[in-house]
N, C-alpha and C positions, 0 to 999 in steps of 0.2 A: 954867836947869841944865842941860849935856849930862851925862846922868847914862849911857849906852849905849856906852863907848867899846869900841873894838875896835882889836887889835893884828893885824900881818899871822901868818897861819900859817905863813909863810916864816921867820919870826922865832926865835934861839933865845931863851933866858932870860938873857941877858948886859946887859940894861936900854938896849941900844941902838937902840930902834926910837923909831919913832913913833906914836901912838896917834890913831885919828881918830874920833869920834863926833859925833852931829846929833840935834836935836828941833828939830821943825817944820821951818820952813824957815832955822833956823841950823845950822852946823857948826861943829867946832873940832879943833884939832891940838895933843897935846902929846908934849912931850918922855917917854919912862917912865924915864929915869935920874932924873927928879924924883919916883918915887911913894913915897918917905919922908915927903913932904910931905904933909900932909892935902890933901884931893881942892879944898877951898876954896882952898887956900894954891897949888894947881901952877898955873904961868905956862899960860894956854891963847892960843893965836890963832884968831880966830873970825873967820866970813866965810858969806856964803850957801851953802848947798849946793852951789847951780851953781859957786860960783867955786872950792871945796873939792873937786871934782870934776874941773873944767879943771885945777887945779894939778895932782893924782895922775897924771891921764891925760899931762900933757907930762914929770911924774917916768919914767914906764914907757918914753916912749921914747927 
């Protein structure tokens, strides 16, 4: 279970962001608009940390 979620420091508090988190070699992404749901009920996309890092890098370009 991923517990150390991080939201971009550039985001505002409008819940229109994606949070990234990781544990070991697994990373995840979730929508902050779902924050009213219990943590275990929030949809999460998971992949290897390397895959999530490559995805985030591609978004920055």
